[in-house]
Every structure is written in structure tokens, then in C-alpha cells.
Biopython code that builds the backbone (N, CA, C, O; Angstrom):
import numpy as np
from Bio.PDB.StructureBuilder import StructureBuilder

atoms = [
    (1, "MET", "N", (13.453, -20.242, 5.527)),
    (1, "MET", "CA", (14.090, -21.192, 5.215)),
    (1, "MET", "C", (15.335, -20.721, 4.404)),
    (1, "MET", "O", (15.273, -19.756, 3.642)),
    (2, "ASN", "N", (16.348, -21.373, 4.584)),
    (2, "ASN", "CA", (17.512, -21.259, 3.774)),
    (2, "ASN", "C", (17.831, -19.787, 3.829)),
    (2, "ASN", "O", (17.660, -19.177, 2.774)),
    (3, "GLN", "N", (18.207, -19.199, 4.732)),
    (3, "GLN", "CA", (18.242, -18.074, 4.775)),
    (3, "GLN", "C", (19.812, -17.258, 4.191)),
    (3, "GLN", "O", (20.743, -17.549, 4.942)),
    (4, "ALA", "N", (20.051, -16.722, 3.518)),
    (4, "ALA", "CA", (21.354, -16.105, 2.988)),
    (4, "ALA", "C", (21.747, -15.212, 4.030)),
    (4, "ALA", "O", (21.145, -14.767, 5.008)),
    (5, "LEU", "N", (23.132, -15.026, 3.496)),
    (5, "LEU", "CA", (23.643, -13.763, 4.325)),
    (5, "LEU", "C", (23.673, -12.698, 3.719)),
    (5, "LEU", "O", (24.345, -11.739, 4.097)),
    (6, "GLY", "N", (22.881, -12.708, 2.590)),
    (6, "GLY", "CA", (23.155, -10.983, 2.086)),
    (6, "GLY", "C", (21.611, -11.222, 1.896)),
    (6, "GLY", "O", (20.954, -12.080, 2.486)),
    (7, "VAL", "N", (21.085, -10.196, 0.850)),
    (7, "VAL", "CA", (19.855, -9.418, 0.343)),
    (7, "VAL", "C", (20.082, -9.660, -0.792)),
    (7, "VAL", "O", (21.149, -9.296, -1.287)),
    (8, "HIS", "N", (18.885, -10.526, -1.716)),
    (8, "HIS", "CA", (18.512, -10.454, -2.854)),
    (8, "HIS", "C", (17.838, -9.489, -3.187)),
    (8, "HIS", "O", (16.945, -9.310, -2.359)),
    (9, "GLU", "N", (17.808, -8.482, -4.315)),
    (9, "GLU", "CA", (17.306, -7.405, -4.996)),
    (9, "GLU", "C", (15.903, -7.909, -5.888)),
    (9, "GLU", "O", (15.939, -9.129, -5.726)),
    (10, "CYS", "N", (15.097, -7.710, -6.454)),
    (10, "CYS", "CA", (14.077, -8.541, -7.161)),
    (10, "CYS", "C", (15.175, -7.968, -8.876)),
    (10, "CYS", "O", (15.758, -6.921, -9.156)),
    (11, "ASP", "N", (15.012, -9.113, -9.523)),
    (11, "ASP", "CA", (16.127, -8.534, -10.835)),
    (11, "ASP", "C", (14.512, -7.903, -11.674)),
    (11, "ASP", "O", (15.002, -7.289, -12.621)),
    (12, "LEU", "N", (13.225, -7.770, -11.790)),
    (12, "LEU", "CA", (12.554, -7.252, -12.314)),
    (12, "LEU", "C", (11.886, -5.959, -11.958)),
    (12, "LEU", "O", (10.829, -5.711, -12.539)),
    (13, "CYS", "N", (12.293, -5.208, -11.195)),
    (13, "CYS", "CA", (12.257, -4.142, -10.589)),
    (13, "CYS", "C", (13.294, -3.104, -11.653)),
    (13, "CYS", "O", (14.482, -3.381, -11.818)),
    (14, "PRO", "N", (12.775, -2.162, -12.172)),
    (14, "PRO", "CA", (13.783, -1.222, -13.412)),
    (14, "PRO", "C", (14.878, -0.809, -12.733)),
    (14, "PRO", "O", (16.032, -1.082, -13.063)),
    (15, "GLU", "N", (14.380, 0.203, -11.267)),
    (15, "GLU", "CA", (15.397, 1.001, -10.387)),
    (15, "GLU", "C", (16.000, -0.139, -9.340)),
    (15, "GLU", "O", (15.361, -1.102, -8.915)),
    (16, "PRO", "N", (17.389, 0.194, -9.020)),
    (16, "PRO", "CA", (17.983, -0.458, -7.639)),
    (16, "PRO", "C", (17.264, 0.284, -6.515)),
    (16, "PRO", "O", (16.865, 1.426, -6.745)),
    (17, "LEU", "N", (17.039, -0.347, -5.158)),
    (17, "LEU", "CA", (17.040, 0.127, -4.360)),
    (17, "LEU", "C", (17.714, 1.191, -3.718)),
    (17, "LEU", "O", (18.909, 1.195, -3.419)),
    (18, "ASP", "N", (16.705, 2.298, -3.473)),
    (18, "ASP", "CA", (17.208, 3.467, -2.461)),
    (18, "ASP", "C", (17.726, 2.860, -1.035)),
    (18, "ASP", "O", (17.184, 2.184, -0.161)),
    (19, "ASN", "N", (18.872, 3.349, -1.187)),
    (19, "ASN", "CA", (19.782, 3.293, 0.194)),
    (19, "ASN", "C", (19.449, 4.075, 1.112)),
    (19, "ASN", "O", (20.200, 3.907, 2.073)),
    (20, "ALA", "N", (18.492, 5.056, 1.342)),
    (20, "ALA", "CA", (17.716, 5.957, 1.934)),
    (20, "ALA", "C", (16.594, 4.658, 2.905)),
    (20, "ALA", "O", (16.618, 4.514, 4.127)),
    (21, "ARG", "N", (15.823, 3.973, 2.051)),
    (21, "ARG", "CA", (14.981, 3.047, 2.231)),
    (21, "ARG", "C", (15.550, 1.709, 2.697)),
    (21, "ARG", "O", (16.412, 1.020, 2.153)),
    (22, "PRO", "N", (14.662, 1.431, 4.180)),
    (22, "PRO", "CA", (15.189, -0.348, 4.440)),
    (22, "PRO", "C", (14.859, -1.220, 3.426)),
    (22, "PRO", "O", (13.782, -1.018, 2.865)),
    (23, "TRP", "N", (15.693, -2.351, 2.982)),
    (23, "TRP", "CA", (15.504, -3.046, 2.454)),
    (23, "TRP", "C", (14.030, -3.841, 2.267)),
    (23, "TRP", "O", (13.536, -4.059, 1.161)),
    (24, "TYR", "N", (13.372, -4.263, 3.637)),
    (24, "TYR", "CA", (12.331, -4.721, 4.131)),
    (24, "TYR", "C", (10.959, -3.602, 3.604)),
    (24, "TYR", "O", (9.779, -3.926, 3.464)),
    (25, "GLU", "N", (11.379, -2.670, 3.455)),
    (25, "GLU", "CA", (10.044, -2.087, 3.342)),
    (25, "GLU", "C", (9.553, -2.003, 1.424)),
    (25, "GLU", "O", (10.435, -1.848, 0.579)),
    (26, "PRO", "N", (8.425, -2.104, 1.129)),
    (26, "PRO", "CA", (8.159, -1.821, 0.162)),
    (26, "PRO", "C", (8.348, -0.609, -0.753)),
    (26, "PRO", "O", (7.963, 0.398, -0.160)),
    (27, "ARG", "N", (8.805, -0.336, -1.997)),
    (27, "ARG", "CA", (8.834, 0.692, -2.745)),
    (27, "ARG", "C", (7.888, 1.157, -3.170)),
    (27, "ARG", "O", (6.932, 0.598, -3.706)),
    (28, "PRO", "N", (8.173, 2.846, -2.852)),
    (28, "PRO", "CA", (6.265, 3.318, -3.216)),
    (28, "PRO", "C", (5.891, 2.819, -4.791)),
    (28, "PRO", "O", (6.568, 2.753, -5.817)),
    (29, "GLY", "N", (4.660, 2.542, -4.518)),
    (29, "GLY", "CA", (3.938, 2.196, -5.214)),
    (29, "GLY", "C", (3.533, 0.570, -5.397)),
    (29, "GLY", "O", (2.741, 0.082, -6.203)),
    (30, "HIS", "N", (4.327, -0.082, -4.397)),
    (30, "HIS", "CA", (4.794, -1.340, -4.579)),
    (30, "HIS", "C", (3.901, -2.057, -2.881)),
    (30, "HIS", "O", (4.002, -1.524, -1.776)),
    (31, "ARG", "N", (3.087, -3.363, -3.204)),
    (31, "ARG", "CA", (2.402, -3.890, -1.898)),
    (31, "ARG", "C", (3.579, -4.569, -0.827)),
    (31, "ARG", "O", (3.606, -4.604, 0.403)),
    (32, "ARG", "N", (4.652, -5.154, -1.992)),
    (32, "ARG", "CA", (5.658, -5.958, -1.081)),
    (32, "ARG", "C", (6.993, -5.680, -1.115)),
    (32, "ARG", "O", (7.403, -5.440, -2.250)),
    (33, "ALA", "N", (7.922, -5.627, -0.119)),
    (33, "ALA", "CA", (9.746, -5.569, -0.486)),
    (33, "ALA", "C", (9.690, -6.445, -1.633)),
    (33, "ALA", "O", (9.103, -7.429, -2.082)),
    (34, "SER", "N", (10.917, -5.292, -1.975)),
    (34, "SER", "CA", (11.645, -6.096, -3.460)),
    (34, "SER", "C", (12.856, -6.685, -3.071)),
    (34, "SER", "O", (13.591, -7.073, -3.979)),
    (35, "ALA", "N", (13.284, -6.861, -1.689)),
    (35, "ALA", "CA", (14.128, -7.632, -1.470)),
    (35, "ALA", "C", (14.178, -8.981, -0.501)),
    (35, "ALA", "O", (13.362, -9.010, 0.420)),
    (36, "GLY", "N", (14.908, -9.877, -0.627)),
    (36, "GLY", "CA", (14.376, -10.813, 0.146)),
    (36, "GLY", "C", (15.675, -11.597, 0.755)),
    (36, "GLY", "O", (16.728, -11.160, 0.292)),
    (37, "THR", "N", (15.813, -12.581, 1.623)),
    (37, "THR", "CA", (16.762, -13.131, 2.296)),
    (37, "THR", "C", (16.956, -14.892, 2.286)),
    (37, "THR", "O", (17.923, -15.533, 2.699)),
    (38, "GLY", "N", (15.776, -15.360, 1.711)),
    (38, "GLY", "CA", (15.811, -16.755, 1.914)),
    (38, "GLY", "C", (14.446, -17.495, 0.838)),
    (38, "GLY", "O", (14.152, -17.075, -0.282)),
    (39, "GLU", "N", (13.746, -18.727, 1.597)),
    (39, "GLU", "CA", (12.881, -19.005, 0.806)),
    (39, "GLU", "C", (11.993, -19.516, 1.652)),
    (39, "GLU", "O", (12.099, -19.629, 2.873)),
    (40, "ILE", "N", (10.806, -19.928, 0.714)),
    (40, "ILE", "CA", (9.650, -20.302, 1.839)),
    (40, "ILE", "C", (9.036, -21.820, 1.322)),
    (40, "ILE", "O", (9.223, -21.989, 0.117)),
    (41, "ARG", "N", (8.588, -22.547, 1.765)),
    (41, "ARG", "CA", (8.293, -23.944, 2.115)),
    (41, "ARG", "C", (6.470, -24.421, 1.790)),
    (41, "ARG", "O", (5.750, -24.232, 2.771)),
    (42, "VAL", "N", (6.154, -24.676, 1.229)),
    (42, "VAL", "CA", (4.681, -25.208, 1.313)),
    (42, "VAL", "C", (4.477, -26.181, 0.907)),
    (42, "VAL", "O", (4.824, -26.373, -0.258)),
    (43, "PRO", "N", (3.810, -27.289, 1.665)),
    (43, "PRO", "CA", (3.181, -28.491, 1.589)),
    (43, "PRO", "C", (2.313, -29.100, 0.448)),
    (43, "PRO", "O", (1.169, -28.646, 0.416)),
    (44, "GLY", "N", (2.623, -30.055, -0.515)),
    (44, "GLY", "CA", (1.440, -30.301, -1.347)),
    (44, "GLY", "C", (1.202, -31.587, -1.086)),
    (44, "GLY", "O", (1.551, -31.905, 0.051)),
    (45, "GLU", "N", (0.573, -32.738, -1.948)),
    (45, "GLU", "CA", (0.636, -34.021, -1.753)),
    (45, "GLU", "C", (1.605, -34.580, -0.706)),
    (45, "GLU", "O", (2.735, -34.172, -0.441)),
    (46, "PRO", "N", (0.891, -35.654, -0.139)),
    (46, "PRO", "CA", (1.982, -36.201, 0.615)),
    (46, "PRO", "C", (3.210, -36.891, -0.134)),
    (46, "PRO", "O", (3.134, -37.777, -0.986)),
    (47, "GLY", "N", (4.527, -36.199, 0.448)),
    (47, "GLY", "CA", (5.594, -36.527, -0.392)),
    (47, "GLY", "C", (5.883, -35.373, -0.818)),
    (47, "GLY", "O", (7.088, -35.344, -1.069)),
    (48, "THR", "N", (5.246, -34.125, -1.089)),
    (48, "THR", "CA", (5.400, -33.314, -1.844)),
    (48, "THR", "C", (5.485, -31.647, -1.406)),
    (48, "THR", "O", (4.504, -30.972, -1.092)),
    (49, "ALA", "N", (6.730, -31.219, -1.459)),
    (49, "ALA", "CA", (6.377, -30.018, -0.749)),
    (49, "ALA", "C", (7.555, -29.046, -1.906)),
    (49, "ALA", "O", (8.633, -29.409, -2.375)),
    (50, "TYR", "N", (6.851, -27.811, -2.068)),
    (50, "TYR", "CA", (7.264, -26.669, -2.948)),
    (50, "TYR", "C", (8.347, -25.780, -2.200)),
    (50, "TYR", "O", (8.400, -25.812, -0.971)),
    (51, "ALA", "N", (9.207, -24.988, -2.940)),
    (51, "ALA", "CA", (10.161, -23.994, -2.330)),
    (51, "ALA", "C", (9.697, -22.562, -3.251)),
    (51, "ALA", "O", (8.892, -22.687, -4.174)),
    (52, "ALA", "N", (10.108, -21.619, -3.007)),
    (52, "ALA", "CA", (9.981, -20.619, -3.942)),
    (52, "ALA", "C", (10.669, -19.725, -2.783)),
    (52, "ALA", "O", (10.740, -19.922, -1.570)),
    (53, "PRO", "N", (11.230, -18.497, -3.727)),
    (53, "PRO", "CA", (11.990, -17.626, -2.947)),
    (53, "PRO", "C", (10.982, -16.917, -2.117)),
    (53, "PRO", "O", (9.774, -17.150, -2.158)),
    (54, "SER", "N", (11.748, -15.752, -1.116)),
    (54, "SER", "CA", (10.810, -15.443, -0.092)),
    (54, "SER", "C", (10.162, -14.079, -0.859)),
    (54, "SER", "O", (9.241, -13.538, -0.249)),
    (55, "LEU", "N", (10.517, -13.562, -1.978)),
    (55, "LEU", "CA", (10.294, -12.912, -2.795)),
    (55, "LEU", "C", (8.703, -12.756, -3.575)),
    (55, "LEU", "O", (8.026, -11.817, -3.994)),
    (56, "ILE", "N", (8.559, -14.286, -3.489)),
    (56, "ILE", "CA", (7.272, -14.808, -4.116)),
    (56, "ILE", "C", (5.934, -14.118, -4.192)),
    (56, "ILE", "O", (5.048, -14.459, -4.975)),
    (57, "GLY", "N", (5.818, -12.856, -3.092)),
    (57, "GLY", "CA", (4.488, -12.173, -2.940)),
    (57, "GLY", "C", (5.049, -10.944, -3.546)),
    (57, "GLY", "O", (4.274, -10.153, -4.084)),
    (58, "HIS", "N", (5.954, -10.775, -3.521)),
    (58, "HIS", "CA", (6.406, -9.665, -4.493)),
    (58, "HIS", "C", (6.364, -9.583, -5.525)),
    (58, "HIS", "O", (6.127, -8.481, -6.020)),
    (59, "TYR", "N", (6.547, -10.561, -6.224)),
    (59, "TYR", "CA", (6.888, -11.157, -7.813)),
    (59, "TYR", "C", (4.994, -10.985, -8.105)),
    (59, "TYR", "O", (4.452, -10.375, -9.027)),
    (60, "VAL", "N", (4.467, -11.597, -7.199)),
    (60, "VAL", "CA", (2.982, -11.699, -7.534)),
    (60, "VAL", "C", (2.165, -10.607, -7.621)),
    (60, "VAL", "O", (1.483, -10.300, -8.598)),
    (61, "LEU", "N", (2.257, -9.954, -6.451)),
    (61, "LEU", "CA", (1.463, -8.649, -6.172)),
    (61, "LEU", "C", (1.801, -7.434, -6.767)),
    (61, "LEU", "O", (0.969, -6.526, -6.755)),
    (62, "ASP", "N", (3.340, -7.213, -7.499)),
    (62, "ASP", "CA", (4.021, -5.970, -7.585)),
    (62, "ASP", "C", (4.120, -6.418, -9.028)),
    (62, "ASP", "O", (3.847, -5.494, -9.795)),
    (63, "HIS", "N", (4.503, -7.829, -9.775)),
    (63, "HIS", "CA", (4.925, -7.923, -11.070)),
    (63, "HIS", "C", (3.952, -8.668, -11.833)),
    (63, "HIS", "O", (4.215, -8.846, -13.022)),
    (64, "GLY", "N", (2.674, -9.223, -11.280)),
    (64, "GLY", "CA", (1.786, -10.071, -12.065)),
    (64, "GLY", "C", (2.145, -11.345, -12.432)),
    (64, "GLY", "O", (1.389, -11.900, -13.229)),
    (65, "TYR", "N", (3.139, -11.964, -12.037)),
    (65, "TYR", "CA", (3.648, -13.383, -11.817)),
    (65, "TYR", "C", (2.711, -14.022, -11.561)),
    (65, "TYR", "O", (1.799, -13.551, -10.883)),
    (66, "LEU", "N", (2.688, -15.428, -12.101)),
    (66, "LEU", "CA", (1.124, -16.380, -11.677)),
    (66, "LEU", "C", (2.283, -17.858, -11.659)),
    (66, "LEU", "O", (2.771, -18.429, -12.634)),
    (67, "PRO", "N", (2.431, -18.108, -10.463)),
    (67, "PRO", "CA", (3.015, -19.378, -10.295)),
    (67, "PRO", "C", (2.268, -20.313, -10.684)),
    (67, "PRO", "O", (1.075, -20.162, -10.946)),
    (68, "PRO", "N", (3.179, -21.867, -10.797)),
    (68, "PRO", "CA", (2.329, -22.922, -11.628)),
    (68, "PRO", "C", (1.412, -23.440, -10.769)),
    (68, "PRO", "O", (1.683, -23.494, -9.569)),
    (69, "ARG", "N", (0.010, -23.964, -11.332)),
    (69, "ARG", "CA", (-1.189, -23.924, -10.534)),
    (69, "ARG", "C", (-0.880, -24.923, -9.567)),
    (69, "ARG", "O", (-1.834, -25.095, -8.809)),
    (70, "GLU", "N", (0.107, -25.649, -9.314)),
    (70, "GLU", "CA", (-0.034, -26.969, -8.663)),
    (70, "GLU", "C", (0.747, -25.921, -7.053)),
    (70, "GLU", "O", (0.511, -26.160, -5.869)),
    (71, "PHE", "N", (1.450, -25.065, -7.487)),
    (71, "PHE", "CA", (2.021, -24.254, -6.191)),
    (71, "PHE", "C", (0.650, -23.610, -5.807)),
    (71, "PHE", "O", (0.178, -23.907, -4.709)),
    (72, "VAL", "N", (0.088, -22.895, -6.489)),
    (72, "VAL", "CA", (-0.931, -22.325, -6.284)),
    (72, "VAL", "C", (-1.843, -22.799, -5.423)),
    (72, "VAL", "O", (-2.236, -22.091, -4.496)),
    (73, "ASP", "N", (-2.344, -24.175, -5.633)),
    (73, "ASP", "CA", (-3.343, -25.090, -4.757)),
    (73, "ASP", "C", (-2.620, -25.235, -3.888)),
    (73, "ASP", "O", (-3.089, -24.792, -2.840)),
    (74, "ALA", "N", (-1.697, -25.642, -3.798)),
    (74, "ALA", "CA", (-0.642, -25.926, -2.162)),
    (74, "ALA", "C", (-1.027, -25.080, -1.505)),
    (74, "ALA", "O", (-1.753, -25.365, -0.552)),
    (75, "VAL", "N", (-0.644, -23.591, -1.804)),
    (75, "VAL", "CA", (-0.483, -22.502, -0.881)),
    (75, "VAL", "C", (-2.378, -22.527, -0.739)),
    (75, "VAL", "O", (-2.957, -22.827, 0.305)),
    (76, "LEU", "N", (-2.674, -22.363, -1.290)),
    (76, "LEU", "CA", (-4.402, -21.887, -0.785)),
    (76, "LEU", "C", (-5.045, -23.351, -0.118)),
    (76, "LEU", "O", (-6.214, -23.411, 0.262)),
    (77, "ALA", "N", (-4.332, -24.221, -0.060)),
    (77, "ALA", "CA", (-4.767, -25.733, 0.666)),
    (77, "ALA", "C", (-4.155, -25.627, 2.295)),
    (77, "ALA", "O", (-4.430, -26.326, 3.271)),
    (78, "PHE", "N", (-3.286, -24.548, 2.172)),
    (78, "PHE", "CA", (-2.454, -24.877, 3.505)),
    (78, "PHE", "C", (-3.252, -24.265, 4.694)),
    (78, "PHE", "O", (-3.733, -23.132, 4.675)),
    (79, "ASP", "N", (-3.314, -24.911, 5.457)),
    (79, "ASP", "CA", (-3.934, -23.977, 6.752)),
    (79, "ASP", "C", (-3.026, -24.062, 7.425)),
    (79, "ASP", "O", (-2.487, -25.119, 7.753)),
    (80, "LEU", "N", (-2.604, -22.643, 7.838)),
    (80, "LEU", "CA", (-1.629, -21.948, 8.449)),
    (80, "LEU", "C", (-2.227, -22.327, 10.466)),
    (80, "LEU", "O", (-1.462, -22.702, 11.354)),
    (81, "GLN", "N", (-3.358, -22.127, 10.581)),
    (81, "GLN", "CA", (-3.427, -22.841, 12.188)),
    (81, "GLN", "C", (-3.530, -24.058, 12.471)),
    (81, "GLN", "O", (-3.732, -24.394, 13.638)),
    (82, "ASP", "N", (-3.404, -25.058, 11.378)),
    (82, "ASP", "CA", (-3.438, -26.604, 11.851)),
    (82, "ASP", "C", (-2.384, -27.402, 10.589)),
    (82, "ASP", "O", (-2.539, -28.177, 9.645)),
    (83, "ARG", "N", (-1.425, -26.770, 11.163)),
    (83, "ARG", "CA", (-0.202, -27.688, 10.215)),
    (83, "ARG", "C", (-0.002, -28.998, 10.191)),
    (83, "ARG", "O", (0.022, -29.574, 9.103)),
    (84, "SER", "N", (0.200, -29.797, 11.557)),
    (84, "SER", "CA", (-0.024, -31.035, 11.785)),
    (84, "SER", "C", (-0.924, -31.562, 10.961)),
    (84, "SER", "O", (-0.697, -31.903, 9.801)),
    (85, "ALA", "N", (-2.212, -31.660, 11.672)),
    (85, "ALA", "CA", (-3.212, -32.234, 11.165)),
    (85, "ALA", "C", (-3.265, -32.521, 9.531)),
    (85, "ALA", "O", (-3.277, -33.669, 9.086)),
    (86, "ALA", "N", (-3.290, -31.512, 8.814)),
    (86, "ALA", "CA", (-3.549, -31.500, 7.341)),
    (86, "ALA", "C", (-2.153, -31.940, 6.773)),
    (86, "ALA", "O", (-2.125, -31.898, 5.543)),
    (87, "HIS", "N", (-0.985, -32.352, 7.370)),
    (87, "HIS", "CA", (0.021, -32.797, 6.727)),
    (87, "HIS", "C", (0.482, -33.522, 8.025)),
    (87, "HIS", "O", (0.933, -32.751, 8.872)),
    (88, "PRO", "N", (0.464, -34.842, 8.362)),
    (88, "PRO", "CA", (0.913, -35.388, 9.584)),
    (88, "PRO", "C", (2.269, -35.931, 9.302)),
    (88, "PRO", "O", (3.141, -35.912, 10.171)),
    (89, "SER", "N", (2.466, -36.401, 8.147)),
    (89, "SER", "CA", (3.649, -37.214, 7.615)),
    (89, "SER", "C", (4.896, -35.898, 7.378)),
    (89, "SER", "O", (6.064, -36.285, 7.397)),
    (90, "ILE", "N", (4.645, -34.402, 7.165)),
    (90, "ILE", "CA", (5.792, -33.689, 6.917)),
    (90, "ILE", "C", (6.115, -32.707, 8.414)),
    (90, "ILE", "O", (5.190, -32.105, 8.960)),
    (91, "ALA", "N", (6.814, -32.685, 8.677)),
    (91, "ALA", "CA", (7.778, -31.586, 10.000)),
    (91, "ALA", "C", (8.043, -30.543, 9.191)),
    (91, "ALA", "O", (8.730, -30.528, 8.169)),
    (92, "PHE", "N", (7.379, -29.567, 9.783)),
    (92, "PHE", "CA", (7.826, -27.931, 9.336)),
    (92, "PHE", "C", (8.481, -27.000, 10.551)),
    (92, "PHE", "O", (7.978, -26.083, 11.201)),
    (93, "PRO", "N", (9.733, -27.568, 10.596)),
    (93, "PRO", "CA", (10.660, -27.460, 11.785)),
    (93, "PRO", "C", (10.853, -25.664, 11.348)),
    (93, "PRO", "O", (11.091, -24.957, 12.327)),
    (94, "TRP", "N", (10.780, -25.048, 10.203)),
    (94, "TRP", "CA", (11.336, -23.862, 10.122)),
    (94, "TRP", "C", (9.948, -22.911, 10.617)),
    (94, "TRP", "O", (10.018, -21.736, 10.975)),
    (95, "ILE", "N", (9.230, -23.381, 10.572)),
    (95, "ILE", "CA", (7.736, -22.458, 10.970)),
    (95, "ILE", "C", (7.736, -22.618, 12.875)),
    (95, "ILE", "O", (6.874, -23.395, 13.285)),
    (96, "PRO", "N", (8.414, -22.104, 13.710)),
    (96, "PRO", "CA", (8.093, -21.954, 15.203)),
    (96, "PRO", "C", (6.763, -22.069, 15.317)),
    (96, "PRO", "O", (6.004, -21.465, 14.560)),
    (97, "ASP", "N", (6.297, -22.953, 16.394)),
    (97, "ASP", "CA", (4.962, -22.959, 17.292)),
    (97, "ASP", "C", (4.478, -21.893, 17.493)),
    (97, "ASP", "O", (3.268, -21.738, 17.328)),
    (98, "ASP", "N", (5.474, -20.633, 17.996)),
    (98, "ASP", "CA", (4.610, -19.462, 18.453)),
    (98, "ASP", "C", (5.054, -18.307, 17.507)),
    (98, "ASP", "O", (5.344, -17.190, 17.935)),
    (99, "ALA", "N", (5.083, -18.621, 16.316)),
    (99, "ALA", "CA", (5.286, -17.755, 15.327)),
    (99, "ALA", "C", (4.312, -16.804, 14.722)),
    (99, "ALA", "O", (3.546, -17.421, 13.983)),
    (100, "GLU", "N", (4.137, -15.922, 14.752)),
    (100, "GLU", "CA", (2.923, -15.012, 14.272)),
    (100, "GLU", "C", (2.843, -15.174, 12.888)),
    (100, "GLU", "O", (3.883, -14.990, 12.255)),
    (101, "LEU", "N", (2.113, -15.393, 12.453)),
    (101, "LEU", "CA", (1.190, -16.466, 10.962)),
    (101, "LEU", "C", (0.613, -15.259, 10.626)),
    (101, "LEU", "O", (0.030, -14.461, 11.358)),
    (102, "TYR", "N", (0.910, -15.192, 9.053)),
    (102, "TYR", "CA", (0.340, -14.125, 8.277)),
    (102, "TYR", "C", (-0.560, -14.616, 7.352)),
    (102, "TYR", "O", (-0.050, -15.342, 6.499)),
    (103, "ASP", "N", (-2.257, -14.353, 7.239)),
    (103, "ASP", "CA", (-2.995, -14.847, 6.208)),
    (103, "ASP", "C", (-3.256, -13.925, 5.103)),
    (103, "ASP", "O", (-3.943, -12.985, 5.504)),
    (104, "ALA", "N", (-2.960, -13.840, 3.843)),
    (104, "ALA", "CA", (-3.163, -13.253, 3.055)),
    (104, "ALA", "C", (-4.996, -13.059, 2.661)),
    (104, "ALA", "O", (-5.366, -12.034, 2.089)),
    (105, "ARG", "N", (-5.456, -13.561, 2.838)),
    (105, "ARG", "CA", (-7.011, -13.436, 2.869)),
    (105, "ARG", "C", (-7.657, -12.209, 3.785)),
    (105, "ARG", "O", (-8.783, -11.756, 3.578)),
    (106, "PHE", "N", (-6.836, -11.783, 4.743)),
    (106, "PHE", "CA", (-7.394, -10.877, 5.900)),
    (106, "PHE", "C", (-6.728, -9.892, 5.324)),
    (106, "PHE", "O", (-6.923, -9.002, 6.152)),
    (107, "GLU", "N", (-5.900, -9.284, 4.263)),
    (107, "GLU", "CA", (-5.527, -8.235, 3.973)),
    (107, "GLU", "C", (-6.340, -7.045, 3.043)),
    (107, "GLU", "O", (-5.800, -5.961, 2.820)),
]
sb = StructureBuilder()
sb.init_structure("model")
sb.init_model(0)
sb.init_chain("A")
sb.init_seg("    ")
for serial, (resi, resn, name, xyz) in enumerate(atoms, 1):
    if name == "N":
        sb.init_residue(resn, " ", resi, " ")
    sb.init_atom(name, np.array(xyz, "f"), 0.0, 1.0, " ", f" {name:<3s}", serial, name[0])
structure = sb.get_structure()
């Protein structure tokens, strides 16, 4: 969602990205890429949607960031396989029906 025309590097990483490594690959010792290009959206209670930078996984896994409880609860409650049944009043056009969905529970 809201893809940018450039890449944003993590401000928490002490060293700039190595130009020899693609921006979308994790740095050595990291679990997620430390550069991103947009946002993610997560539905909450009816009428509520949360936005986070696409680097949220990097911030959590590689820097120990803990998002607000409401955001975490919404992420954990979101069923990637059955989006329309859980949130019939919220359309998610930014997730194509044929998208390959990632589920961190199986990592």
C-alpha cells in the first residue's frame, strides 16, 4: 500500500546498506530486509484499519520493537485465508485474490 518511488532504509540500523547487497535481502544476522518501499494495512474493529511501514517486521524481529497492543491484536486476529468473512464491511483491494500470502506462524 502507498508504494514509494524510492527505498527507505531503516534509521535504527547503525550502518548504511552495502551497495553490493540488494536492498530487499536481510543484512547478515538479520531476519528481515532493512529497507522498504511502502506500508501495510491491517483491519481492526469495524471501521478501524491500522497502517504500518512495510519495515514493521524488521523493526520487530531485528530491533525488538513492540507495536501497540491494539495493532498486535489486530495482526494476530487477521485471517489471511478468509479476509471477506472476518471483515465484510472493509474492502482490501491492495491484497489481490491471487496474491501469495505469508503466514509468520509457520516460520
